[in-house]
CHARMM internal coordinates of N, CA and C (Angstrom, degrees):
IC EDIT
DIST 1 N 1 CA 1.4582
DIST 1 CA 1 C 1.5268
ANGL 1 N 1 CA 1 C 110.65
DIST 1 C 2 N 1.3223
ANGL 1 CA 1 C 2 N 118.76
DIHE 1 N 1 CA 1 C 2 N -43.57
DIST 2 N 2 CA 1.4597
ANGL 1 C 2 N 2 CA 119.71
DIHE 1 CA 1 C 2 N 2 CA -178.70
DIST 2 CA 2 C 1.5250
ANGL 2 N 2 CA 2 C 111.47
DIHE 1 C 2 N 2 CA 2 C -69.71
DIST 2 C 3 N 1.3198
ANGL 2 CA 2 C 3 N 117.87
DIHE 2 N 2 CA 2 C 3 N -30.56
DIST 3 N 3 CA 1.4617
ANGL 2 C 3 N 3 CA 120.33
DIHE 2 CA 2 C 3 N 3 CA 176.89
DIST 3 CA 3 C 1.5334
ANGL 3 N 3 CA 3 C 110.44
DIHE 2 C 3 N 3 CA 3 C -65.73
DIST 3 C 4 N 1.3179
ANGL 3 CA 3 C 4 N 116.36
DIHE 3 N 3 CA 3 C 4 N -38.43
DIST 4 N 4 CA 1.4578
ANGL 3 C 4 N 4 CA 120.36
DIHE 3 CA 3 C 4 N 4 CA 178.41
DIST 4 CA 4 C 1.5391
ANGL 4 N 4 CA 4 C 110.41
DIHE 3 C 4 N 4 CA 4 C -66.46
DIST 4 C 5 N 1.3159
ANGL 4 CA 4 C 5 N 117.34
DIHE 4 N 4 CA 4 C 5 N -42.65
DIST 5 N 5 CA 1.4628
ANGL 4 C 5 N 5 CA 121.53
DIHE 4 CA 4 C 5 N 5 CA 178.92
DIST 5 CA 5 C 1.5269
ANGL 5 N 5 CA 5 C 110.39
DIHE 4 C 5 N 5 CA 5 C -65.17
DIST 5 C 6 N 1.3196
ANGL 5 CA 5 C 6 N 116.58
DIHE 5 N 5 CA 5 C 6 N -41.80
DIST 6 N 6 CA 1.4580
ANGL 5 C 6 N 6 CA 120.62
DIHE 5 CA 5 C 6 N 6 CA 178.28
DIST 6 CA 6 C 1.5253
ANGL 6 N 6 CA 6 C 110.59
DIHE 5 C 6 N 6 CA 6 C -64.53
DIST 6 C 7 N 1.3010
ANGL 6 CA 6 C 7 N 116.57
DIHE 6 N 6 CA 6 C 7 N -42.03
DIST 7 N 7 CA 1.4549
ANGL 6 C 7 N 7 CA 121.51
DIHE 6 CA 6 C 7 N 7 CA 178.83
DIST 7 CA 7 C 1.5270
ANGL 7 N 7 CA 7 C 110.97
DIHE 6 C 7 N 7 CA 7 C -63.90
DIST 7 C 8 N 1.3147
ANGL 7 CA 7 C 8 N 117.65
DIHE 7 N 7 CA 7 C 8 N -43.71
DIST 8 N 8 CA 1.4680
ANGL 7 C 8 N 8 CA 121.44
DIHE 7 CA 7 C 8 N 8 CA 178.41
DIST 8 CA 8 C 1.5250
ANGL 8 N 8 CA 8 C 111.50
DIHE 7 C 8 N 8 CA 8 C -65.42
DIST 8 C 9 N 1.3129
ANGL 8 CA 8 C 9 N 116.64
DIHE 8 N 8 CA 8 C 9 N -39.19
DIST 9 N 9 CA 1.4609
ANGL 8 C 9 N 9 CA 120.50
DIHE 8 CA 8 C 9 N 9 CA 178.07
DIST 9 CA 9 C 1.5213
ANGL 9 N 9 CA 9 C 111.44
DIHE 8 C 9 N 9 CA 9 C -64.44
DIST 9 C 10 N 1.3311
ANGL 9 CA 9 C 10 N 116.27
DIHE 9 N 9 CA 9 C 10 N -43.84
DIST 10 N 10 CA 1.4521
ANGL 9 C 10 N 10 CA 119.91
DIHE 9 CA 9 C 10 N 10 CA 178.11
DIST 10 CA 10 C 1.5233
ANGL 10 N 10 CA 10 C 111.08
DIHE 9 C 10 N 10 CA 10 C -64.36
DIST 10 C 11 N 1.3144
ANGL 10 CA 10 C 11 N 117.28
DIHE 10 N 10 CA 10 C 11 N -39.94
DIST 11 N 11 CA 1.4606
ANGL 10 C 11 N 11 CA 121.08
DIHE 10 CA 10 C 11 N 11 CA 178.47
DIST 11 CA 11 C 1.5273
ANGL 11 N 11 CA 11 C 111.41
DIHE 10 C 11 N 11 CA 11 C -63.43
DIST 11 C 12 N 1.3177
ANGL 11 CA 11 C 12 N 117.32
DIHE 11 N 11 CA 11 C 12 N -41.88
DIST 12 N 12 CA 1.4672
ANGL 11 C 12 N 12 CA 121.08
DIHE 11 CA 11 C 12 N 12 CA 178.23
DIST 12 CA 12 C 1.5301
ANGL 12 N 12 CA 12 C 110.46
DIHE 11 C 12 N 12 CA 12 C -64.42
DIST 12 C 13 N 1.3269
ANGL 12 CA 12 C 13 N 116.64
DIHE 12 N 12 CA 12 C 13 N -42.57
DIST 13 N 13 CA 1.4615
ANGL 12 C 13 N 13 CA 121.06
DIHE 12 CA 12 C 13 N 13 CA 177.84
DIST 13 CA 13 C 1.5234
ANGL 13 N 13 CA 13 C 110.49
DIHE 12 C 13 N 13 CA 13 C -62.81
DIST 13 C 14 N 1.3202
ANGL 13 CA 13 C 14 N 117.17
DIHE 13 N 13 CA 13 C 14 N -44.13
DIST 14 N 14 CA 1.4542
ANGL 13 C 14 N 14 CA 120.79
DIHE 13 CA 13 C 14 N 14 CA -179.01
DIST 14 CA 14 C 1.5320
ANGL 14 N 14 CA 14 C 111.69
DIHE 13 C 14 N 14 CA 14 C -65.91
DIST 14 C 15 N 1.3070
ANGL 14 CA 14 C 15 N 117.80
DIHE 14 N 14 CA 14 C 15 N -36.58
DIST 15 N 15 CA 1.4680
ANGL 14 C 15 N 15 CA 120.69
DIHE 14 CA 14 C 15 N 15 CA 176.19
DIST 15 CA 15 C 1.5276
ANGL 15 N 15 CA 15 C 110.85
DIHE 14 C 15 N 15 CA 15 C -62.96
DIST 15 C 16 N 1.3190
ANGL 15 CA 15 C 16 N 116.97
DIHE 15 N 15 CA 15 C 16 N -39.49
DIST 16 N 16 CA 1.4617
ANGL 15 C 16 N 16 CA 120.72
DIHE 15 CA 15 C 16 N 16 CA 176.87
DIST 16 CA 16 C 1.5202
ANGL 16 N 16 CA 16 C 110.77
DIHE 15 C 16 N 16 CA 16 C -64.90
DIST 16 C 17 N 1.3292
ANGL 16 CA 16 C 17 N 116.97
DIHE 16 N 16 CA 16 C 17 N -45.10
DIST 17 N 17 CA 1.4667
ANGL 16 C 17 N 17 CA 120.96
DIHE 16 CA 16 C 17 N 17 CA 179.50
DIST 17 CA 17 C 1.5281
ANGL 17 N 17 CA 17 C 110.50
DIHE 16 C 17 N 17 CA 17 C -62.36
DIST 17 C 18 N 1.3096
ANGL 17 CA 17 C 18 N 116.84
DIHE 17 N 17 CA 17 C 18 N -40.97
DIST 18 N 18 CA 1.4633
ANGL 17 C 18 N 18 CA 120.64
DIHE 17 CA 17 C 18 N 18 CA -178.57
DIST 18 CA 18 C 1.5317
ANGL 18 N 18 CA 18 C 111.55
DIHE 17 C 18 N 18 CA 18 C -70.64
DIST 18 C 19 N 1.3225
ANGL 18 CA 18 C 19 N 117.93
DIHE 18 N 18 CA 18 C 19 N -32.95
DIST 19 N 19 CA 1.4660
ANGL 18 C 19 N 19 CA 121.61
DIHE 18 CA 18 C 19 N 19 CA -177.43
DIST 19 CA 19 C 1.5249
ANGL 19 N 19 CA 19 C 112.36
DIHE 18 C 19 N 19 CA 19 C -87.22
DIST 19 C 20 N 1.3146
ANGL 19 CA 19 C 20 N 118.37
DIHE 19 N 19 CA 19 C 20 N -12.76
DIST 20 N 20 CA 1.4669
ANGL 19 C 20 N 20 CA 121.36
DIHE 19 CA 19 C 20 N 20 CA -175.10
DIST 20 CA 20 C 1.5259
ANGL 20 N 20 CA 20 C 113.28
DIHE 19 C 20 N 20 CA 20 C -57.10
DIST 20 C 21 N 1.3365
ANGL 20 CA 20 C 21 N 120.68
DIHE 20 N 20 CA 20 C 21 N -45.52
DIST 21 N 21 CA 1.4744
ANGL 20 C 21 N 21 CA 118.72
DIHE 20 CA 20 C 21 N 21 CA 179.38
DIST 21 CA 21 C 1.5256
ANGL 21 N 21 CA 21 C 113.15
DIHE 20 C 21 N 21 CA 21 C -61.19
DIST 21 C 22 N 1.3095
ANGL 21 CA 21 C 22 N 117.75
DIHE 21 N 21 CA 21 C 22 N -37.25
DIST 22 N 22 CA 1.4589
ANGL 21 C 22 N 22 CA 120.51
DIHE 21 CA 21 C 22 N 22 CA 178.93
DIST 22 CA 22 C 1.5286
ANGL 22 N 22 CA 22 C 110.38
DIHE 21 C 22 N 22 CA 22 C -68.29
DIST 22 C 23 N 1.3124
ANGL 22 CA 22 C 23 N 116.54
DIHE 22 N 22 CA 22 C 23 N -41.73
DIST 23 N 23 CA 1.4704
ANGL 22 C 23 N 23 CA 120.78
DIHE 22 CA 22 C 23 N 23 CA 177.25
DIST 23 CA 23 C 1.5264
ANGL 23 N 23 CA 23 C 110.11
DIHE 22 C 23 N 23 CA 23 C -63.25
DIST 23 C 24 N 1.3451
ANGL 23 CA 23 C 24 N 116.62
DIHE 23 N 23 CA 23 C 24 N -42.49
DIST 24 N 24 CA 1.4655
ANGL 23 C 24 N 24 CA 121.05
DIHE 23 CA 23 C 24 N 24 CA -179.58
DIST 24 CA 24 C 1.5294
ANGL 24 N 24 CA 24 C 110.81
DIHE 23 C 24 N 24 CA 24 C -62.26
DIST 24 C 25 N 1.3242
ANGL 24 CA 24 C 25 N 117.57
DIHE 24 N 24 CA 24 C 25 N -43.10
DIST 25 N 25 CA 1.4652
ANGL 24 C 25 N 25 CA 121.18
DIHE 24 CA 24 C 25 N 25 CA 178.80
DIST 25 CA 25 C 1.5220
ANGL 25 N 25 CA 25 C 110.52
DIHE 24 C 25 N 25 CA 25 C -63.58
DIST 25 C 26 N 1.3187
ANGL 25 CA 25 C 26 N 117.20
DIHE 25 N 25 CA 25 C 26 N -41.40
DIST 26 N 26 CA 1.4618
ANGL 25 C 26 N 26 CA 120.71
DIHE 25 CA 25 C 26 N 26 CA 179.70
DIST 26 CA 26 C 1.5262
ANGL 26 N 26 CA 26 C 111.10
DIHE 25 C 26 N 26 CA 26 C -63.93
DIST 26 C 27 N 1.3195
ANGL 26 CA 26 C 27 N 117.67
DIHE 26 N 26 CA 26 C 27 N -42.34
DIST 27 N 27 CA 1.4651
ANGL 26 C 27 N 27 CA 121.10
DIHE 26 CA 26 C 27 N 27 CA 179.81
DIST 27 CA 27 C 1.5300
ANGL 27 N 27 CA 27 C 110.22
DIHE 26 C 27 N 27 CA 27 C -67.79
DIST 27 C 28 N 1.3186
ANGL 27 CA 27 C 28 N 118.24
DIHE 27 N 27 CA 27 C 28 N -42.35
DIST 28 N 28 CA 1.4588
ANGL 27 C 28 N 28 CA 121.63
DIHE 27 CA 27 C 28 N 28 CA -178.41
DIST 28 CA 28 C 1.5280
ANGL 28 N 28 CA 28 C 112.63
DIHE 27 C 28 N 28 CA 28 C -68.42
DIST 28 C 29 N 1.3143
ANGL 28 CA 28 C 29 N 117.94
DIHE 28 N 28 CA 28 C 29 N -22.56
DIST 29 N 29 CA 1.4604
ANGL 28 C 29 N 29 CA 119.51
DIHE 28 CA 28 C 29 N 29 CA -179.75
DIST 29 CA 29 C 1.5239
ANGL 29 N 29 CA 29 C 112.34
DIHE 28 C 29 N 29 CA 29 C -69.58
DIST 29 C 30 N 1.3164
ANGL 29 CA 29 C 30 N 118.16
DIHE 29 N 29 CA 29 C 30 N -18.33
DIST 30 N 30 CA 1.4607
ANGL 29 C 30 N 30 CA 121.80
DIHE 29 CA 29 C 30 N 30 CA 179.23
DIST 30 CA 30 C 1.5278
ANGL 30 N 30 CA 30 C 112.81
DIHE 29 C 30 N 30 CA 30 C -94.10
DIST 30 C 31 N 1.3113
ANGL 30 CA 30 C 31 N 118.36
DIHE 30 N 30 CA 30 C 31 N -6.25
DIST 31 N 31 CA 1.4626
ANGL 30 C 31 N 31 CA 121.66
DIHE 30 CA 30 C 31 N 31 CA -176.85
DIST 31 CA 31 C 1.5164
ANGL 31 N 31 CA 31 C 111.32
DIHE 30 C 31 N 31 CA 31 C -92.22
DIST 31 C 32 N 1.3276
ANGL 31 CA 31 C 32 N 114.46
DIHE 31 N 31 CA 31 C 32 N 154.21
DIST 32 N 32 CA 1.4627
ANGL 31 C 32 N 32 CA 118.87
DIHE 31 CA 31 C 32 N 32 CA 174.31
DIST 32 CA 32 C 1.5305
ANGL 32 N 32 CA 32 C 108.42
DIHE 31 C 32 N 32 CA 32 C -76.14
DIST 32 C 33 N 1.3310
ANGL 32 CA 32 C 33 N 118.03
DIHE 32 N 32 CA 32 C 33 N 156.62
DIST 33 N 33 CA 1.4689
ANGL 32 C 33 N 33 CA 119.90
DIHE 32 CA 32 C 33 N 33 CA 179.52
DIST 33 CA 33 C 1.5266
ANGL 33 N 33 CA 33 C 113.40
DIHE 32 C 33 N 33 CA 33 C -59.34
DIST 33 C 34 N 1.3313
ANGL 33 CA 33 C 34 N 117.14
DIHE 33 N 33 CA 33 C 34 N -30.26
DIST 34 N 34 CA 1.4655
ANGL 33 C 34 N 34 CA 120.02
DIHE 33 CA 33 C 34 N 34 CA 178.89
DIST 34 CA 34 C 1.5255
ANGL 34 N 34 CA 34 C 110.26
DIHE 33 C 34 N 34 CA 34 C -60.71
DIST 34 C 35 N 1.3324
ANGL 34 CA 34 C 35 N 117.36
DIHE 34 N 34 CA 34 C 35 N -42.26
DIST 35 N 35 CA 1.4605
ANGL 34 C 35 N 35 CA 120.96
DIHE 34 CA 34 C 35 N 35 CA 179.42
DIST 35 CA 35 C 1.5217
ANGL 35 N 35 CA 35 C 112.22
DIHE 34 C 35 N 35 CA 35 C -79.20
DIST 35 C 36 N 1.3066
ANGL 35 CA 35 C 36 N 117.63
DIHE 35 N 35 CA 35 C 36 N -38.25
DIST 36 N 36 CA 1.4595
ANGL 35 C 36 N 36 CA 120.55
DIHE 35 CA 35 C 36 N 36 CA -175.24
DIST 36 CA 36 C 1.5211
ANGL 36 N 36 CA 36 C 112.68
DIHE 35 C 36 N 36 CA 36 C -67.00
DIST 36 C 37 N 1.3379
ANGL 36 CA 36 C 37 N 117.78
DIHE 36 N 36 CA 36 C 37 N -31.22
DIST 37 N 37 CA 1.4608
ANGL 36 C 37 N 37 CA 121.07
DIHE 36 CA 36 C 37 N 37 CA -176.66
DIST 37 CA 37 C 1.5170
ANGL 37 N 37 CA 37 C 113.09
DIHE 36 C 37 N 37 CA 37 C -111.29
DIST 37 C 38 N 1.3109
ANGL 37 CA 37 C 38 N 117.53
DIHE 37 N 37 CA 37 C 38 N 21.39
DIST 38 N 38 CA 1.4591
ANGL 37 C 38 N 38 CA 121.36
DIHE 37 CA 37 C 38 N 38 CA 179.00
DIST 38 CA 38 C 1.5256
ANGL 38 N 38 CA 38 C 110.36
DIHE 37 C 38 N 38 CA 38 C -71.05
DIST 38 C 39 N 1.3242
ANGL 38 CA 38 C 39 N 116.66
DIHE 38 N 38 CA 38 C 39 N 149.42
DIST 39 N 39 CA 1.4661
ANGL 38 C 39 N 39 CA 120.35
DIHE 38 CA 38 C 39 N 39 CA 179.78
DIST 39 CA 39 C 1.5279
ANGL 39 N 39 CA 39 C 112.32
DIHE 38 C 39 N 39 CA 39 C -79.93
DIST 39 C 40 N 1.3214
ANGL 39 CA 39 C 40 N 117.31
DIHE 39 N 39 CA 39 C 40 N -17.30
DIST 40 N 40 CA 1.4582
ANGL 39 C 40 N 40 CA 121.86
DIHE 39 CA 39 C 40 N 40 CA 178.51
DIST 40 CA 40 C 1.5257
ANGL 40 N 40 CA 40 C 109.06
DIHE 39 C 40 N 40 CA 40 C -89.67
DIST 40 C 41 N 1.3438
ANGL 40 CA 40 C 41 N 118.81
DIHE 40 N 40 CA 40 C 41 N 116.93
DIST 41 N 41 CA 1.4614
ANGL 40 C 41 N 41 CA 120.28
DIHE 40 CA 40 C 41 N 41 CA -177.07
DIST 41 CA 41 C 1.5285
ANGL 41 N 41 CA 41 C 113.84
DIHE 40 C 41 N 41 CA 41 C -62.34
DIST 41 C 42 N 1.3163
ANGL 41 CA 41 C 42 N 118.04
DIHE 41 N 41 CA 41 C 42 N -29.24
DIST 42 N 42 CA 1.4665
ANGL 41 C 42 N 42 CA 120.48
DIHE 41 CA 41 C 42 N 42 CA 179.05
DIST 42 CA 42 C 1.5267
ANGL 42 N 42 CA 42 C 109.96
DIHE 41 C 42 N 42 CA 42 C -66.04
DIST 42 C 43 N 1.3271
ANGL 42 CA 42 C 43 N 116.68
DIHE 42 N 42 CA 42 C 43 N -39.11
DIST 43 N 43 CA 1.4617
ANGL 42 C 43 N 43 CA 119.68
DIHE 42 CA 42 C 43 N 43 CA 178.23
DIST 43 CA 43 C 1.5216
ANGL 43 N 43 CA 43 C 111.61
DIHE 42 C 43 N 43 CA 43 C -69.74
DIST 43 C 44 N 1.3186
ANGL 43 CA 43 C 44 N 116.91
DIHE 43 N 43 CA 43 C 44 N -32.09
DIST 44 N 44 CA 1.4664
ANGL 43 C 44 N 44 CA 119.57
DIHE 43 CA 43 C 44 N 44 CA 177.17
DIST 44 CA 44 C 1.5234
ANGL 44 N 44 CA 44 C 109.82
DIHE 43 C 44 N 44 CA 44 C -65.35
DIST 44 C 45 N 1.3230
ANGL 44 CA 44 C 45 N 117.12
DIHE 44 N 44 CA 44 C 45 N -42.16
DIST 45 N 45 CA 1.4651
ANGL 44 C 45 N 45 CA 121.12
DIHE 44 CA 44 C 45 N 45 CA -176.63
DIST 45 CA 45 C 1.5261
ANGL 45 N 45 CA 45 C 111.22
DIHE 44 C 45 N 45 CA 45 C -72.48
DIST 45 C 46 N 1.3397
ANGL 45 CA 45 C 46 N 117.67
DIHE 45 N 45 CA 45 C 46 N -47.48
DIST 46 N 46 CA 1.4596
ANGL 45 C 46 N 46 CA 119.99
DIHE 45 CA 45 C 46 N 46 CA -173.25
DIST 46 CA 46 C 1.5245
ANGL 46 N 46 CA 46 C 113.86
DIHE 45 C 46 N 46 CA 46 C -93.19
DIST 46 C 47 N 1.3227
ANGL 46 CA 46 C 47 N 119.05
DIHE 46 N 46 CA 46 C 47 N -21.78
DIST 47 N 47 CA 1.4570
ANGL 46 C 47 N 47 CA 123.16
DIHE 46 CA 46 C 47 N 47 CA 172.46
DIST 47 CA 47 C 1.5127
ANGL 47 N 47 CA 47 C 116.50
DIHE 46 C 47 N 47 CA 47 C 57.04
DIST 47 C 48 N 1.3434
ANGL 47 CA 47 C 48 N 118.85
DIHE 47 N 47 CA 47 C 48 N 67.12
DIST 48 N 48 CA 1.4729
ANGL 47 C 48 N 48 CA 119.31
DIHE 47 CA 47 C 48 N 48 CA -178.31
DIST 48 CA 48 C 1.5305
ANGL 48 N 48 CA 48 C 113.57
DIHE 47 C 48 N 48 CA 48 C -62.88
DIST 48 C 49 N 1.3207
ANGL 48 CA 48 C 49 N 117.98
DIHE 48 N 48 CA 48 C 49 N -35.66
DIST 49 N 49 CA 1.4624
ANGL 48 C 49 N 49 CA 119.93
DIHE 48 CA 48 C 49 N 49 CA 179.52
DIST 49 CA 49 C 1.5224
ANGL 49 N 49 CA 49 C 111.32
DIHE 48 C 49 N 49 CA 49 C -68.77
DIST 49 C 50 N 1.3125
ANGL 49 CA 49 C 50 N 115.89
DIHE 49 N 49 CA 49 C 50 N -39.22
DIST 50 N 50 CA 1.4735
ANGL 49 C 50 N 50 CA 119.99
DIHE 49 CA 49 C 50 N 50 CA 177.66
DIST 50 CA 50 C 1.5205
ANGL 50 N 50 CA 50 C 110.22
DIHE 49 C 50 N 50 CA 50 C -64.25
DIST 50 C 51 N 1.3197
ANGL 50 CA 50 C 51 N 117.11
DIHE 50 N 50 CA 50 C 51 N -43.02
DIST 51 N 51 CA 1.4594
ANGL 50 C 51 N 51 CA 120.21
DIHE 50 CA 50 C 51 N 51 CA 179.17
DIST 51 CA 51 C 1.5180
ANGL 51 N 51 CA 51 C 111.44
DIHE 50 C 51 N 51 CA 51 C -64.36
DIST 51 C 52 N 1.3321
ANGL 51 CA 51 C 52 N 117.90
DIHE 51 N 51 CA 51 C 52 N -36.53
DIST 52 N 52 CA 1.4608
ANGL 51 C 52 N 52 CA 121.27
DIHE 51 CA 51 C 52 N 52 CA 178.99
DIST 52 CA 52 C 1.5309
ANGL 52 N 52 CA 52 C 111.04
DIHE 51 C 52 N 52 CA 52 C -67.64
DIST 52 C 53 N 1.3156
ANGL 52 CA 52 C 53 N 117.09
DIHE 52 N 52 CA 52 C 53 N -35.19
DIST 53 N 53 CA 1.4629
ANGL 52 C 53 N 53 CA 120.02
DIHE 52 CA 52 C 53 N 53 CA -179.60
DIST 53 CA 53 C 1.5256
ANGL 53 N 53 CA 53 C 112.91
DIHE 52 C 53 N 53 CA 53 C -75.30
DIST 53 C 54 N 1.3173
ANGL 53 CA 53 C 54 N 117.98
DIHE 53 N 53 CA 53 C 54 N -24.38
DIST 54 N 54 CA 1.4613
ANGL 53 C 54 N 54 CA 121.23
DIHE 53 CA 53 C 54 N 54 CA -178.88
DIST 54 CA 54 C 1.5300
ANGL 54 N 54 CA 54 C 110.88
DIHE 53 C 54 N 54 CA 54 C -74.32
DIST 54 C 55 N 1.3092
ANGL 54 CA 54 C 55 N 116.26
DIHE 54 N 54 CA 54 C 55 N -46.51
DIST 55 N 55 CA 1.4490
ANGL 54 C 55 N 55 CA 117.98
DIHE 54 CA 54 C 55 N 55 CA -169.45
DIST 55 CA 55 C 1.4480
ANGL 55 N 55 CA 55 C 115.42
DIHE 54 C 55 N 55 CA 55 C -113.91
END
COOR INIT
IC SEED 1 N 1 CA 1 C
IC BUILD
């Protein structure tokens, strides 16, 4: 039973790792270039300029 749970957990983790680049590209496609290429990683993730332009 624990081997099955461990195997399922590893599979779920690996699916996330494999899908991360696609998710990252999808999220970055909605950001403005100012946020997408910022040197501060917090600004890249939260995108203050993009949020200001939306609302």
